[in-house]
Residue, then its C-alpha position, 0 to 999 in steps of 0.5 A: m479507477g480511483a472511484h472504482a477502488a473506491h467503491l470496492a474498498g466501501q463494500a469491504l468496509r460497509s460489509a464488515i461493520e454489518e457483519r461484526g460492528f467495525a472494520r480495518i483498512i490498510v492505506a497505500t500512499g505514492s502517486s497511484q493513490f492521489e485518486v484512490l483516496s480522493a474518492l474514497v474519503q468521499e464513498p458514501g454510507i461508511a461508518w468511519d467511526r467504527i473503522d480502524g486505519f494502518h499505515l502500510d509504510e515509511y521512510v527510516g528518518l523523516a519527520p512527517t513535516h517532510p514533503a514526501s512524509f507518508c504520515g504527512y501525505l496520510k494526514e492530510r489525504f485520508v486521516e484529517r479527512v473522515p472521523l476515523r475510530s483509529f489510525h495506526y501512523l508508523d513514525g519513522l523518526a523512531d527507534p525503527v524495530a521497535v515502531c515495527r514492533s509497536a505496528e504488528q501489536a496492534i494490527r494483529h488484534q483483528p483481521v485486517d478487511v481491505a487493503m488498498i495498494g499500488i505496485g512500483e517500477n521495479g514490482h515491489l509491493a508497499f517496500n519490499d524491494p526485489p528479492a522480497d522476503f515472502e517468507t517472514d512471519a513478522a507483520y512490519h520489517v526494516v529493508p533496504l530500499d533499491e536505487a530502483c525504487r529510490r529513483q522512482q520516488v525521484g522520479e515522481g517528484w518527492f525528492a530532489s536527487l537519489d541522494d536525498v532519497p532515504k536508503l531504508a524503510i519501515s514496510m509492511t511484509i509481504r504476507e501480512i498484506l496477504r493476511a487481508r481478507r480483500i486486497v484492491c491493486s491500483v496501477p497506473d500509468a505507463r511506468k508501471a506497465e512493465a511491472v504489471r507484465a511481469a506480475i500477471k504473466g510471468p512466473l510467481t518469484n520474489l525478484l517480482p514482489a508483486s507476483i505473489l498476489r497471484q496466490h491471494p483469492n480476493t485480490t482485484v488489480l485495477l489498470d488503466v490504458a497506460s499500465a495495461q499496455l503490455l497486456t493482451r485480452s488474454h492476459a487481462 
């Protein structure tokens, strides 16, 4: 699944570079992206020095050296492994409102060619927990993290306890994610099966943020057997 996600992203990046000489990519973090990023940095034929990267979300108040920091995660697994033209981190220790403003100015400069994302156990996209804001036109905003989201972070081993998980995050907004020309959404693991079922079969609602992906004209959702277990062939 990770290799196929990387291949789809590579197609979008190579096409954008051929079309206008550069490309832009949004990258996600978390356990769902381990294999995706591992394959992406090895994808052949990508002129990384013509590509600008953008950070999807980050905890407020977490230093880049913290084991759960998404800045640290992306630096280790992506940014330091390919010669990007630029990468726009979200600084969890800086003033979050100023970080949102700076990130919006950077990402709105040109269209994004591909967004690599996942779906949370509670159906979130980035850190847009339910009920997600489907209306804001901002590119980034500061959001509260609900208990289900915070428990997921503990369950995946990023934090020792619920009390250790920050309660606020900087997140790309739903509408900004949907502005990407291509979305590649990778969702492994049985823990995500109910969120996948609801996103694909259920109503389009901000109580299940991932359901909004059905409105994007160029989205591919990649599942494994475990995450797809609640779907029938007619839904897959």
